[in-house]
MOPAC internal coordinates of N, CA, C and O (Angstrom, degrees):
PM7 1SCF
backbone

  N    0.0000 0     0.00 0     0.00 0    0    0    0
  C    1.4378 1     0.00 0     0.00 0    1    0    0
  C    1.5334 1   108.89 1     0.00 0    2    1    0
  O    1.2310 1   120.22 1   -51.60 1    3    2    1
  N    1.3140 1   117.19 1   128.40 1    3    2    1
  C    1.4471 1   123.15 1  -177.38 1    5    3    2
  C    1.5287 1   108.93 1  -101.63 1    6    5    3
  O    1.2310 1   120.88 1   -49.62 1    7    6    5
  N    1.3311 1   115.92 1   130.38 1    7    6    5
  C    1.4616 1   121.43 1  -179.64 1    9    7    6
  C    1.5268 1   107.78 1  -104.54 1   10    9    7
  O    1.2310 1   120.77 1   -51.49 1   11   10    9
  N    1.3109 1   116.14 1   128.51 1   11   10    9
  C    1.4619 1   120.50 1   176.47 1   13   11   10
  C    1.5195 1   109.28 1   -83.88 1   14   13   11
  O    1.2310 1   121.08 1   -61.24 1   15   14   13
  N    1.3239 1   115.55 1   118.76 1   15   14   13
  C    1.4627 1   120.55 1   177.84 1   17   15   14
  C    1.5176 1   108.29 1  -118.96 1   18   17   15
  O    1.2310 1   120.60 1   -49.29 1   19   18   17
  N    1.3027 1   116.47 1   130.71 1   19   18   17
  C    1.4572 1   118.13 1   177.21 1   21   19   18
  C    1.5296 1   110.13 1   -66.99 1   22   21   19
  O    1.2310 1   121.17 1   -32.18 1   23   22   21
  N    1.3130 1   115.37 1   147.82 1   23   22   21
  C    1.4603 1   119.42 1   178.39 1   25   23   22
  C    1.5208 1   111.35 1   -68.42 1   26   25   23
  O    1.2310 1   120.81 1   142.91 1   27   26   25
  N    1.2977 1   116.05 1   -37.09 1   27   26   25
  C    1.4581 1   121.48 1   178.07 1   29   27   26
  C    1.5188 1   108.82 1  -128.98 1   30   29   27
  O    1.2310 1   120.80 1   -37.80 1   31   30   29
  N    1.2989 1   116.07 1   142.20 1   31   30   29
  C    1.4579 1   119.72 1   176.55 1   33   31   30
  C    1.5202 1   108.93 1   -69.14 1   34   33   31
  O    1.2310 1   120.72 1   -23.30 1   35   34   33
  N    1.3183 1   116.23 1   156.70 1   35   34   33
  C    1.4623 1   121.38 1   179.88 1   37   35   34
  C    1.5255 1   111.52 1   -55.04 1   38   37   35
  O    1.2310 1   120.15 1   140.31 1   39   38   37
  N    1.3260 1   117.32 1   -39.69 1   39   38   37
  C    1.4686 1   120.94 1   179.98 1   41   39   38
  C    1.5161 1   110.75 1   -60.53 1   42   41   39
  O    1.2310 1   120.43 1   138.27 1   43   42   41
  N    1.3268 1   116.79 1   -41.73 1   43   42   41
  C    1.4615 1   120.74 1   179.79 1   45   43   42
  C    1.5205 1   110.95 1   -65.54 1   46   45   43
  O    1.2310 1   120.31 1   142.85 1   47   46   45
  N    1.3297 1   117.02 1   -37.15 1   47   46   45
  C    1.4633 1   120.40 1   177.98 1   49   47   46
  C    1.5227 1   110.90 1   -64.76 1   50   49   47
  O    1.2310 1   120.35 1   137.16 1   51   50   49
  N    1.3236 1   116.94 1   -42.84 1   51   50   49
  C    1.4601 1   121.47 1   179.28 1   53   51   50
  C    1.5223 1   109.69 1   -63.97 1   54   53   51
  O    1.2310 1   120.85 1   136.89 1   55   54   53
  N    1.3305 1   115.99 1   -43.11 1   55   54   53
  C    1.4663 1   120.19 1  -179.57 1   57   55   54
  C    1.5268 1   110.66 1   -62.75 1   58   57   55
  O    1.2310 1   119.83 1   137.12 1   59   58   57
  N    1.3234 1   117.94 1   -42.88 1   59   58   57
  C    1.4628 1   121.37 1   178.96 1   61   59   58
  C    1.5234 1   111.04 1   -64.16 1   62   61   59
  O    1.2310 1   120.15 1   139.94 1   63   62   61
  N    1.3311 1   117.31 1   -40.06 1   63   62   61
  C    1.4629 1   120.84 1   178.84 1   65   63   62
  C    1.5271 1   110.66 1   -64.00 1   66   65   63
  O    1.2310 1   120.29 1   139.78 1   67   66   65
  N    1.3401 1   117.05 1   -40.22 1   67   66   65
  C    1.4625 1   120.88 1   178.37 1   69   67   66
  C    1.5255 1   110.77 1   -65.64 1   70   69   67
  O    1.2310 1   120.41 1   139.23 1   71   70   69
  N    1.3272 1   116.82 1   -40.77 1   71   70   69
  C    1.4623 1   120.37 1   177.96 1   73   71   70
  C    1.5224 1   110.24 1   -63.61 1   74   73   71
  O    1.2310 1   120.12 1   134.89 1   75   74   73
  N    1.3118 1   117.38 1   -45.11 1   75   74   73
  C    1.4596 1   122.01 1  -178.31 1   77   75   74
  C    1.5269 1   110.74 1   -62.36 1   78   77   75
  O    1.2310 1   120.31 1   144.63 1   79   78   77
  N    1.3273 1   117.01 1   -35.37 1   79   78   77
  C    1.4618 1   121.10 1  -179.77 1   81   79   78
  C    1.5210 1   111.73 1   -65.60 1   82   81   79
  O    1.2310 1   120.14 1   155.41 1   83   82   81
  N    1.3277 1   117.34 1   -24.59 1   83   82   81
  C    1.4608 1   119.81 1  -179.38 1   85   83   82
  C    1.5303 1   112.57 1   -88.45 1   86   85   83
  O    1.2310 1   119.54 1   172.59 1   87   86   85
  N    1.3300 1   118.48 1    -7.41 1   87   86   85
  C    1.4580 1   121.25 1   178.28 1   89   87   86
  C    1.5216 1   109.81 1   -71.25 1   90   89   87
  O    1.2310 1   120.98 1   -32.64 1   91   90   89
  N    1.3098 1   115.74 1   147.36 1   91   90   89
  C    1.4616 1   120.84 1   176.44 1   93   91   90
  C    1.5224 1   108.29 1   -89.28 1   94   93   91
  O    1.2310 1   120.67 1   -79.83 1   95   94   93
  N    1.3208 1   116.33 1   100.17 1   95   94   93
  C    1.4589 1   121.10 1  -174.43 1   97   95   94
  C    1.5199 1   114.29 1  -113.43 1   98   97   95
  O    1.2310 1   120.10 1   161.54 1   99   98   97
  N    1.3198 1   117.42 1   -18.46 1   99   98   97
  C    1.4587 1   120.41 1  -174.22 1  101   99   98
  C    1.5244 1   110.19 1   -99.78 1  102  101   99
  O    1.2310 1   121.02 1   -48.81 1  103  102  101
  N    1.3173 1   115.65 1   131.19 1  103  102  101
  C    1.4532 1   121.29 1   178.02 1  105  103  102
  C    1.5221 1   109.26 1  -101.26 1  106  105  103
  O    1.2310 1   120.61 1   -43.88 1  107  106  105
  N    1.3153 1   116.43 1   136.12 1  107  106  105
  C    1.4621 1   121.30 1   171.70 1  109  107  106
  C    1.5153 1   106.84 1  -122.58 1  110  109  107
  O    1.2310 1   120.80 1   -36.38 1  111  110  109
  N    1.3193 1   116.07 1   143.62 1  111  110  109
  C    1.4655 1   117.92 1  -176.44 1  113  111  110
  C    1.5163 1   110.98 1  -147.76 1  114  113  111
  O    1.2310 1   122.01 1   -13.17 1  115  114  113
  N    1.3118 1   113.76 1   166.83 1  115  114  113
  C    1.4480 1   121.26 1   176.55 1  117  115  114
  C    1.5193 1   107.64 1  -153.34 1  118  117  115
  O    1.2310 1   120.54 1   -30.51 1  119  118  117
  N    1.3001 1   116.57 1   149.49 1  119  118  117
  C    1.4558 1   120.21 1   179.55 1  121  119  118
  C    1.5215 1   109.20 1   -96.03 1  122  121  119
  O    1.2310 1   121.35 1   -39.64 1  123  122  121
  N    1.3360 1   115.02 1   140.36 1  123  122  121
  C    1.4582 1   121.71 1   179.03 1  125  123  122
  C    1.5216 1   109.35 1  -124.16 1  126  125  123
  O    1.2310 1   121.04 1   -23.86 1  127  126  125
  N    1.3113 1   115.61 1   156.14 1  127  126  125
  C    1.4647 1   119.57 1   173.60 1  129  127  126
  C    1.5297 1   108.13 1   -73.34 1  130  129  127
  O    1.2310 1   120.90 1    -8.56 1  131  130  129
  N    1.3158 1   115.88 1   171.44 1  131  130  129
  C    1.4677 1   119.19 1   179.98 1  133  131  130
  C    1.5223 1   111.38 1   -63.31 1  134  133  131
  O    1.2310 1   120.30 1   138.55 1  135  134  133
  N    1.3235 1   117.03 1   -41.45 1  135  134  133
  C    1.4677 1   118.98 1  -179.68 1  137  135  134
  C    1.5342 1   110.74 1   -68.81 1  138  137  135
  O    1.2310 1   119.98 1   141.46 1  139  138  137
  N    1.3249 1   117.64 1   -38.54 1  139  138  137
  C    1.4677 1   120.62 1   176.80 1  141  139  138
  C    1.5240 1   110.40 1   -63.66 1  142  141  139
  O    1.2310 1   120.77 1   138.95 1  143  142  141
  N    1.3279 1   116.14 1   -41.05 1  143  142  141
  C    1.4607 1   120.45 1   179.41 1  145  143  142
  C    1.5217 1   110.58 1   -63.64 1  146  145  143
  O    1.2310 1   120.47 1   137.52 1  147  146  145
  N    1.3223 1   116.71 1   -42.48 1  147  146  145
  C    1.4648 1   120.13 1   179.59 1  149  147  146
  C    1.5253 1   110.59 1   -62.70 1  150  149  147
  O    1.2310 1   120.50 1   136.33 1  151  150  149
  N    1.3228 1   116.64 1   -43.67 1  151  150  149
  C    1.4662 1   120.22 1   178.76 1  153  151  150
  C    1.5236 1   111.21 1   -65.27 1  154  153  151
  O    1.2310 1   120.77 1   139.12 1  155  154  153
  N    1.3357 1   116.13 1   -40.88 1  155  154  153
  C    1.4680 1   120.71 1   179.67 1  157  155  154
  C    1.5326 1   110.68 1   -64.42 1  158  157  155
  O    1.2310 1   120.66 1   133.97 1  159  158  157
  N    1.3406 1   116.35 1   -46.03 1  159  158  157
  C    1.4653 1   120.37 1   179.38 1  161  159  158
  C    1.5264 1   111.24 1   -61.15 1  162  161  159
  O    1.2310 1   120.59 1   139.98 1  163  162  161
  N    1.3303 1   116.48 1   -40.02 1  163  162  161
  C    1.4671 1   120.30 1   178.65 1  165  163  162
  C    1.5325 1   110.73 1   -63.99 1  166  165  163
  O    1.2310 1   120.61 1   138.39 1  167  166  165
  N    1.3198 1   116.43 1   -41.61 1  167  166  165
  C    1.4658 1   120.52 1   178.87 1  169  167  166
  C    1.5225 1   110.98 1   -65.20 1  170  169  167
  O    1.2310 1   120.56 1   134.95 1  171  170  169
  N    1.3261 1   116.53 1   -45.05 1  171  170  169
  C    1.4731 1   120.11 1   178.60 1  173  171  170
  C    1.5199 1   110.30 1   -60.92 1  174  173  171
  O    1.2310 1   120.47 1   139.84 1  175  174  173
  N    1.3300 1   116.70 1   -40.16 1  175  174  173
  C    1.4622 1   120.59 1  -179.60 1  177  175  174
  C    1.5289 1   110.13 1   -65.43 1  178  177  175
  O    1.2310 1   120.40 1   138.83 1  179  178  177
  N    1.3417 1   116.84 1   -41.17 1  179  178  177
  C    1.4685 1   119.96 1   178.06 1  181  179  178
  C    1.5228 1   111.33 1   -63.18 1  182  181  179
  O    1.2310 1   120.82 1   148.20 1  183  182  181
  N    1.3151 1   116.03 1   -31.80 1  183  182  181
  C    1.4670 1   120.28 1   178.88 1  185  183  182
  C    1.5295 1   112.35 1   -84.61 1  186  185  183
  O    1.2310 1   120.72 1   174.80 1  187  186  185
  N    1.3391 1   116.23 1    -5.20 1  187  186  185
  C    1.4618 1   120.02 1   177.79 1  189  187  186
  C    1.5165 1   113.96 1    73.39 1  190  189  187
  O    1.2310 1   120.73 1  -148.48 1  191  190  189
  N    1.3346 1   116.22 1    31.52 1  191  190  189
  C    1.4631 1   119.98 1  -178.69 1  193  191  190
  C    1.5254 1   110.08 1  -128.16 1  194  193  191
  O    1.2310 1   121.55 1   -25.95 1  195  194  193
  N    1.3159 1   114.64 1   154.05 1  195  194  193
  C    1.4600 1   120.26 1   171.13 1  197  195  194
  C    1.5202 1   107.63 1   -76.80 1  198  197  195
  O    1.2310 1   120.92 1   -17.72 1  199  198  197
  N    1.3232 1   115.85 1   162.28 1  199  198  197
  C    1.4683 1   120.73 1  -178.37 1  201  199  198
  C    1.5299 1   112.62 1   -49.80 1  202  201  199
  O    1.2310 1   120.69 1   125.75 1  203  202  201
  N    1.3283 1   116.29 1   -54.25 1  203  202  201
  C    1.4589 1   120.87 1  -175.83 1  205  203  202
  C    1.5135 1   113.06 1   -60.92 1  206  205  203
  O    1.2310 1   120.61 1   137.35 1  207  206  205
  N    1.3408 1   116.44 1   -42.65 1  207  206  205
  C    1.4615 1   120.37 1   178.87 1  209  207  206
  C    1.5238 1   110.30 1   -63.30 1  210  209  207
  O    1.2310 1   121.26 1   138.06 1  211  210  209
  N    1.3323 1   115.20 1   -41.94 1  211  210  209
  C    1.4583 1   119.93 1  -178.21 1  213  211  210
  C    1.5271 1   110.91 1   -66.78 1  214  213  211
  O    1.2310 1   120.22 1   135.03 1  215  214  213
  N    1.3179 1   117.19 1   -44.97 1  215  214  213
  C    1.4657 1   120.74 1   178.28 1  217  215  214
  C    1.5237 1   110.14 1   -60.41 1  218  217  215
  O    1.2310 1   120.52 1   136.07 1  219  218  217
  N    1.3382 1   116.60 1   -43.93 1  219  218  217
  C    1.4635 1   120.70 1  -179.87 1  221  219  218
  C    1.5244 1   110.54 1   -61.35 1  222  221  219
  O    1.2310 1   120.11 1   135.73 1  223  222  221
  N    1.3312 1   117.40 1   -44.27 1  223  222  221
  C    1.4649 1   119.59 1  -179.77 1  225  223  222
  C    1.5201 1   111.11 1   -64.30 1  226  225  223
  O    1.2310 1   120.02 1   141.92 1  227  226  225
  N    1.3411 1   117.57 1   -38.08 1  227  226  225
  C    1.4653 1   120.52 1   177.43 1  229  227  226
  C    1.5309 1   110.94 1   -63.03 1  230  229  227
  O    1.2310 1   120.92 1   135.20 1  231  230  229
  N    1.3204 1   115.85 1   -44.80 1  231  230  229
  C    1.4694 1   120.10 1  -179.46 1  233  231  230
  C    1.5252 1   110.80 1   -64.08 1  234  233  231
  O    1.2310 1   120.37 1   132.66 1  235  234  233
  N    1.3284 1   116.91 1   -47.34 1  235  234  233
  C    1.4669 1   120.18 1  -178.85 1  237  235  234
  C    1.5250 1   111.35 1   -64.89 1  238  237  235
  O    1.2310 1   119.96 1   143.34 1  239  238  237
  N    1.3365 1   117.69 1   -36.66 1  239  238  237
  C    1.4692 1   120.47 1   176.38 1  241  239  238
  C    1.5227 1   110.72 1   -62.65 1  242  241  239
  O    1.2310 1   120.51 1   136.88 1  243  242  241
  N    1.3221 1   116.64 1   -43.12 1  243  242  241
  C    1.4673 1   120.05 1   179.09 1  245  243  242
  C    1.5258 1   111.67 1   -65.92 1  246  245  243
  O    1.2310 1   120.20 1   140.29 1  247  246  245
  N    1.3289 1   117.22 1   -39.71 1  247  246  245
  C    1.4570 1   120.40 1   178.13 1  249  247  246
  C    1.5278 1   110.96 1   -63.74 1  250  249  247
  O    1.2310 1   120.75 1   138.07 1  251  250  249
  N    1.3256 1   116.17 1   -41.93 1  251  250  249
  C    1.4630 1   119.77 1   178.77 1  253  251  250
  C    1.5239 1   110.21 1   -65.51 1  254  253  251
  O    1.2310 1   120.50 1   138.37 1  255  254  253
  N    1.3250 1   116.66 1   -41.63 1  255  254  253
  C    1.4689 1   120.86 1   179.07 1  257  255  254
  C    1.5260 1   110.59 1   -62.86 1  258  257  255
  O    1.2310 1   120.64 1   136.57 1  259  258  257
  N    1.3183 1   116.39 1   -43.43 1  259  258  257
  C    1.4667 1   121.22 1  -178.55 1  261  259  258
  C    1.5217 1   112.22 1   -68.04 1  262  261  259
  O    1.2310 1   120.22 1   150.03 1  263  262  261
  N    1.3265 1   117.19 1   -29.97 1  263  262  261
  C    1.4600 1   120.26 1  -177.84 1  265  263  262
  C    1.5234 1   112.39 1   -76.27 1  266  265  263
  O    1.2310 1   120.94 1   168.77 1  267  266  265
  N    1.3136 1   115.80 1   -11.23 1  267  266  265
  C    1.4584 1   119.38 1  -179.16 1  269  267  266
  C    1.5168 1   112.89 1    86.50 1  270  269  267
  O    1.2310 1   120.14 1  -178.70 1  271  270  269
  N    1.3317 1   117.33 1     1.30 1  271  270  269
  C    1.4574 1   120.23 1   177.51 1  273  271  270
  C    1.5184 1   108.95 1   -66.43 1  274  273  271
  O    1.2310 1   120.05 1   -36.50 1  275  274  273
  N    1.3328 1   117.50 1   143.50 1  275  274  273
  C    1.4538 1   118.80 1   177.07 1  277  275  274
  C    1.5314 1   110.39 1   -67.22 1  278  277  275
  O    1.2310 1   120.80 1   -38.53 1  279  278  277
  N    1.3222 1   116.07 1   141.47 1  279  278  277
  C    1.4542 1   121.25 1  -179.68 1  281  279  278
  C    1.5234 1   109.54 1  -134.12 1  282  281  279
  O    1.2310 1   121.38 1   -11.18 1  283  282  281
  N    1.3132 1   114.97 1   168.82 1  283  282  281
  C    1.4596 1   121.88 1   173.59 1  285  283  282
  C    1.5167 1   106.95 1  -141.68 1  286  285  283
  O    1.2310 1   120.73 1   -34.36 1  287  286  285
  N    1.3051 1   116.20 1   145.64 1  287  286  285
  C    1.4637 1   120.15 1  -179.77 1  289  287  286
  C    1.5263 1   110.30 1   -67.70 1  290  289  287
  O    1.2310 1   121.39 1   -20.29 1  291  290  289
  N    1.3097 1   114.94 1   159.71 1  291  290  289
  C    1.4668 1   119.82 1   177.46 1  293  291  290
  C    1.5225 1   110.36 1   -61.21 1  294  293  291
  O    1.2310 1   121.01 1   143.07 1  295  294  293
  N    1.3374 1   115.68 1   -36.93 1  295  294  293
  C    1.4669 1   119.47 1  -179.72 1  297  295  294
  C    1.5261 1   111.31 1   -64.69 1  298  297  295
  O    1.2310 1   120.58 1   135.32 1  299  298  297
  N    1.3322 1   116.50 1   -44.68 1  299  298  297
  C    1.4605 1   119.61 1   178.73 1  301  299  298
  C    1.5268 1   110.13 1   -63.98 1  302  301  299
  O    1.2310 1   120.29 1   139.08 1  303  302  301
  N    1.3257 1   117.05 1   -40.92 1  303  302  301
  C    1.4663 1   120.34 1   178.92 1  305  303  302
  C    1.5281 1   111.00 1   -60.81 1  306  305  303
  O    1.2310 1   120.29 1   139.23 1  307  306  305
  N    1.3263 1   117.06 1   -40.77 1  307  306  305
  C    1.4644 1   120.35 1   179.49 1  309  307  306
  C    1.5243 1   111.26 1   -68.99 1  310  309  307
  O    1.2310 1   120.26 1   140.39 1  311  310  309
  N    1.3286 1   117.11 1   -39.61 1  311  310  309
  C    1.4660 1   120.21 1   177.79 1  313  311  310
  C    1.5250 1   109.80 1   -63.04 1  314  313  311
  O    1.2310 1   120.83 1   135.92 1  315  314  313
  N    1.3147 1   116.02 1   -44.08 1  315  314  313
  C    1.4737 1   120.41 1   178.29 1  317  315  314
  C    1.5267 1   109.57 1   -63.68 1  318  317  315
  O    1.2310 1   120.30 1   141.07 1  319  318  317
  N    1.3350 1   117.03 1   -38.93 1  319  318  317
  C    1.4561 1   120.34 1   177.81 1  321  319  318
  C    1.5238 1   111.95 1   -60.80 1  322  321  319
  O    1.2310 1   120.53 1   137.00 1  323  322  321
  N    1.3136 1   116.60 1   -43.00 1  323  322  321
  C    1.4690 1   120.59 1   177.97 1  325  323  322
  C    1.5212 1   110.03 1   -64.09 1  326  325  323
  O    1.2310 1   121.02 1   137.42 1  327  326  325
  N    1.3274 1   115.65 1   -42.58 1  327  326  325
  C    1.4710 1   119.91 1   178.68 1  329  327  326
  C    1.5245 1   111.38 1   -60.94 1  330  329  327
  O    1.2310 1   120.63 1   134.33 1  331  330  329
  N    1.3411 1   116.39 1   -45.67 1  331  330  329
  C    1.4725 1   120.20 1   178.33 1  333  331  330
  C    1.5274 1   111.16 1   -61.64 1  334  333  331
  O    1.2310 1   120.94 1   137.45 1  335  334  333
  N    1.3233 1   115.81 1   -42.55 1  335  334  333
  C    1.4648 1   119.25 1  -179.52 1  337  335  334
  C    1.5260 1   110.13 1   -62.71 1  338  337  335
  O    1.2310 1   120.37 1   132.57 1  339  338  337
  N    1.3312 1   116.90 1   -47.43 1  339  338  337
  C    1.4644 1   119.82 1  -179.08 1  341  339  338
  C    1.5217 1   111.88 1   -61.36 1  342  341  339
  O    1.2310 1   120.75 1   136.05 1  343  342  341
  N    1.3251 1   116.16 1   -43.95 1  343  342  341
  C    1.4629 1   119.43 1   179.48 1  345  343  342
  C    1.5242 1   111.27 1   -61.17 1  346  345  343
  O    1.2310 1   120.75 1   137.83 1  347  346  345
  N    1.3265 1   116.17 1   -42.17 1  347  346  345
  C    1.4626 1   119.88 1  -175.92 1  349  347  346
  C    1.5190 1   113.48 1   -80.68 1  350  349  347
  O    1.2310 1   119.82 1   162.07 1  351  350  349
  N    1.3110 1   117.95 1   -17.93 1  351  350  349
  C    1.4714 1   121.00 1   177.49 1  353  351  350
  C    1.5228 1   110.41 1   -93.72 1  354  353  351
  O    1.2310 1   120.41 1   135.48 1  355  354  353
  N    1.3229 1   116.83 1   -44.52 1  355  354  353
  C    1.4663 1   119.85 1  -174.29 1  357  355  354
  C    1.5334 1   113.53 1   -71.96 1  358  357  355
  O    1.2310 1   119.91 1   145.20 1  359  358  357
  N    1.3166 1   117.78 1   -34.80 1  359  358  357
  C    1.4658 1   119.29 1  -178.27 1  361  359  358
  C    1.5301 1   112.15 1   -61.14 1  362  361  359
  O    1.2310 1   119.28 1   129.73 1  363  362  361
  N    1.3498 1   118.97 1   -50.27 1  363  362  361
  C    1.4685 1   117.94 1   177.65 1  365  363  362
  C    1.5307 1   112.39 1   -62.65 1  366  365  363
  O    1.2310 1   120.23 1   142.70 1  367  366  365
  N    1.3277 1   117.16 1   -37.30 1  367  366  365
  C    1.4611 1   119.90 1   179.08 1  369  367  366
  C    1.5225 1   110.94 1   -65.17 1  370  369  367
  O    1.2310 1   120.21 1   139.21 1  371  370  369
  N    1.3325 1   117.20 1   -40.79 1  371  370  369
  C    1.4609 1   121.55 1   178.68 1  373  371  370
  C    1.5286 1   111.09 1   -64.79 1  374  373  371
  O    1.2310 1   120.62 1   150.88 1  375  374  373
  N    1.3313 1   116.42 1   -29.12 1  375  374  373
  C    1.4654 1   120.95 1   179.34 1  377  375  374
  C    1.5266 1   111.68 1   -85.39 1  378  377  375
  O    1.2310 1   120.38 1  -177.56 1  379  378  377
  N    1.3394 1   116.89 1     2.44 1  379  378  377
  C    1.4581 1   120.94 1   177.58 1  381  379  378
  C    1.5152 1   114.36 1    83.82 1  382  381  379
  O    1.2310 1   119.81 1  -168.08 1  383  382  381
  N    1.3300 1   117.97 1    11.92 1  383  382  381
  C    1.4594 1   120.67 1   179.03 1  385  383  382
  C    1.5187 1   110.06 1   -82.47 1  386  385  383
  O    1.2310 1   121.68 1   -28.44 1  387  386  385
  N    1.3270 1   114.39 1   151.56 1  387  386  385
  C    1.4554 1   119.63 1   177.64 1  389  387  386
  C    1.5304 1   108.77 1   -85.10 1  390  389  387
  O    1.2310 1   120.95 1   -42.69 1  391  390  389
  N    1.3150 1   115.79 1   137.31 1  391  390  389
  C    1.4596 1   121.33 1   179.55 1  393  391  390
  C    1.5260 1   108.16 1  -107.79 1  394  393  391
  O    1.2310 1   121.02 1   -76.15 1  395  394  393
  N    1.3305 1   115.65 1   103.85 1  395  394  393
  C    1.4649 1   119.91 1  -179.80 1  397  395  394
  C    1.5226 1   110.35 1   -81.21 1  398  397  395
  O    1.2310 1   119.97 1   -19.18 1  399  398  397
  N    1.3344 1   117.67 1   160.82 1  399  398  397
  C    1.4634 1   119.81 1   176.57 1  401  399  398
  C    1.5316 1   112.59 1   -57.50 1  402  401  399
  O    1.2310 1   119.99 1   145.49 1  403  402  401
  N    1.3207 1   117.63 1   -34.51 1  403  402  401
  C    1.4586 1   121.10 1   179.34 1  405  403  402
  C    1.5267 1   111.38 1   -66.29 1  406  405  403
  O    1.2310 1   121.21 1   137.76 1  407  406  405
  N    1.3349 1   115.29 1   -42.24 1  407  406  405
  C    1.4556 1   119.53 1   178.62 1  409  407  406
  C    1.5290 1   109.70 1   -65.38 1  410  409  407
  O    1.2310 1   120.49 1   136.72 1  411  410  409
  N    1.3318 1   116.67 1   -43.28 1  411  410  409
  C    1.4603 1   120.43 1   178.63 1  413  411  410
  C    1.5267 1   110.72 1   -60.00 1  414  413  411
  O    1.2310 1   120.31 1   135.28 1  415  414  413
  N    1.3440 1   117.01 1   -44.72 1  415  414  413
  C    1.4679 1   120.56 1   178.35 1  417  415  414
  C    1.5303 1   111.18 1   -60.85 1  418  417  415
  O    1.2310 1   120.30 1   141.36 1  419  418  417
  N    1.3254 1   117.02 1   -38.64 1  419  418  417
  C    1.4615 1   121.16 1   177.27 1  421  419  418
  C    1.5169 1   111.66 1   -64.47 1  422  421  419
  O    1.2310 1   120.88 1   138.77 1  423  422  421
  N    1.3280 1   115.92 1   -41.23 1  423  422  421
  C    1.4638 1   120.14 1   177.30 1  425  423  422
  C    1.5181 1   110.09 1   -61.74 1  426  425  423
  O    1.2310 1   120.43 1   134.37 1  427  426  425
  N    1.3313 1   116.79 1   -45.63 1  427  426  425
  C    1.4636 1   120.27 1  -178.55 1  429  427  426
  C    1.5274 1   111.36 1   -64.03 1  430  429  427
  O    1.2310 1   120.15 1   142.18 1  431  430  429
  N    1.3277 1   117.32 1   -37.82 1  431  430  429
  C    1.4628 1   120.75 1   177.46 1  433  431  430
  C    1.5257 1   110.54 1   -62.08 1  434  433  431
  O    1.2310 1   120.61 1   135.45 1  435  434  433
  N    1.3241 1   116.43 1   -44.55 1  435  434  433
  C    1.4669 1   120.58 1   179.39 1  437  435  434
  C    1.5208 1   111.32 1   -65.94 1  438  437  435
  O    1.2310 1   120.38 1   140.12 1  439  438  437
  N    1.3277 1   116.87 1   -39.88 1  439  438  437
  C    1.4653 1   120.55 1   179.06 1  441  439  438
  C    1.5228 1   109.68 1   -60.91 1  442  441  439
  O    1.2310 1   120.12 1   134.47 1  443  442  441
  N    1.3255 1   117.37 1   -45.53 1  443  442  441
  C    1.4692 1   121.14 1   179.48 1  445  443  442
  C    1.5214 1   111.27 1   -60.07 1  446  445  443
  O    1.2310 1   120.46 1   141.81 1  447  446  445
  N    1.3314 1   116.73 1   -38.19 1  447  446  445
  C    1.4652 1   120.63 1  -179.18 1  449  447  446
  C    1.5227 1   112.06 1   -69.97 1  450  449  447
  O    1.2310 1   120.06 1   144.00 1  451  450  449
  N    1.3206 1   117.49 1   -36.00 1  451  450  449
  C    1.4527 1   120.44 1  -167.31 1  453  451  450
  C    1.5203 1   115.46 1  -105.64 1  454  453  451
  O    1.2310 1   119.58 1   167.04 1  455  454  453
  N    1.3439 1   118.41 1   -12.96 1  455  454  453
  C    1.4628 1   119.22 1  -171.79 1  457  455  454
  C    1.5272 1   113.27 1   -61.33 1  458  457  455
  O    1.2310 1   119.80 1   142.14 1  459  458  457
  N    1.3171 1   117.99 1   -37.86 1  459  458  457
  C    1.4600 1   119.50 1  -178.03 1  461  459  458
  C    1.5191 1   111.27 1   -67.59 1  462  461  459
  O    1.2310 1   120.01 1   134.23 1  463  462  461
  N    1.3343 1   117.59 1   -45.77 1  463  462  461
  C    1.4641 1   119.41 1  -179.12 1  465  463  462
  C    1.5280 1   111.20 1   -66.29 1  466  465  463
  O    1.2310 1   120.08 1   143.22 1  467  466  465
  N    1.3241 1   117.45 1   -36.78 1  467  466  465
  C    1.4626 1   120.31 1   177.59 1  469  467  466
  C    1.5311 1   110.10 1   -68.34 1  470  469  467
  O    1.2310 1   120.19 1   142.48 1  471  470  469
  N    1.3285 1   117.25 1   -37.52 1  471  470  469
  C    1.4682 1   120.94 1   177.13 1  473  471  470
  C    1.5249 1   110.97 1   -63.90 1  474  473  471
  O    1.2310 1   120.47 1   139.74 1  475  474  473
  N    1.3178 1   116.71 1   -40.26 1  475  474  473
  C    1.4723 1   120.31 1   177.79 1  477  475  474
  C    1.5219 1   109.81 1   -63.03 1  478  477  475
  O    1.2310 1   120.37 1   136.57 1  479  478  477
  N    1.3311 1   116.91 1   -43.43 1  479  478  477
  C    1.4616 1   120.41 1   178.10 1  481  479  478
  C    1.5284 1   110.66 1   -61.81 1  482  481  479
  O    1.2310 1   120.22 1   137.54 1  483  482  481
  N    1.3409 1   117.18 1   -42.46 1  483  482  481
  C    1.4577 1   121.04 1   179.96 1  485  483  482
  C    1.5236 1   110.59 1   -63.62 1  486  485  483
  O    1.2310 1   120.14 1   138.77 1  487  486  485
  N    1.3137 1   117.33 1   -41.23 1  487  486  485
  C    1.4704 1   120.78 1   178.88 1  489  487  486
  C    1.5232 1   110.63 1   -63.58 1  490  489  487
  O    1.2310 1   120.85 1   136.53 1  491  490  489
  N    1.3441 1   115.98 1   -43.47 1  491  490  489
  C    1.4608 1   119.44 1   179.90 1  493  491  490
  C    1.5195 1   111.51 1   -64.41 1  494  493  491
  O    1.2310 1   120.19 1   141.02 1  495  494  493
  N    1.3369 1   117.24 1   -38.98 1  495  494  493
  C    1.4664 1   120.73 1   177.86 1  497  495  494
  C    1.5236 1   110.23 1   -64.46 1  498  497  495
  O    1.2310 1   120.24 1   138.44 1  499  498  497
  N    1.3307 1   117.14 1   -41.56 1  499  498  497
  C    1.4646 1   121.19 1   179.38 1  501  499  498
  C    1.5259 1   111.02 1   -63.98 1  502  501  499
  O    1.2310 1   120.11 1   143.38 1  503  502  501
  N    1.3127 1   117.39 1   -36.62 1  503  502  501
  C    1.4658 1   121.09 1   179.34 1  505  503  502
  C    1.5302 1   111.45 1   -70.07 1  506  505  503
  O    1.2310 1   120.57 1   148.43 1  507  506  505
  N    1.3402 1   116.51 1   -31.57 1  507  506  505
  C    1.4652 1   120.40 1   179.38 1  509  507  506
  C    1.5301 1   111.46 1   -75.86 1  510  509  507
  O    1.2310 1   120.34 1   153.63 1  511  510  509
  N    1.3120 1   116.96 1   -26.37 1  511  510  509
  C    1.4850 1   121.11 1  -175.94 1  513  511  510
  C    1.5055 1   112.55 1   -73.94 1  514  513  511
  O    1.2310 1   120.10 1   180.00 1  515  514  513

C-alpha cells in the first residue's frame, strides 16, 4: 500500500508564499537625459544613497503620501532621533548613573526603531495646534 505524503506541509507552503511576496522582484525604470541624470546622481550622492535605493525611497514616499498614511520627512525623523538620543543619554548621566557602551548601543538601537513613529506623532501634533 502506497501512502501519498506531501513534500511540504501546507503551513510551509503558505510561509514560503509570504516570504516570496516580500521579495523585490519587479523593476521600474525611466529614461533621463544626460543633464537630468547628472542632477539626479548629484542629489542621490548628497543624500548618501545609490541610485536604486534613492529611486525606491522616492517611490515608497510617494505611495505612502498618496495612501493618506501619516508621514514625516527624513529631516524631521533625524531631528527627533537626536532629541530621543539626548533625552535618553543625558537623563541617566544627570542622575549620576554610568553609561556603558552596551547601554549606549541599546539606546541607539531603540532610537533607530522609534524615531520615525515619534516624528509622525510630532508632525500630527503640530498640524493639530
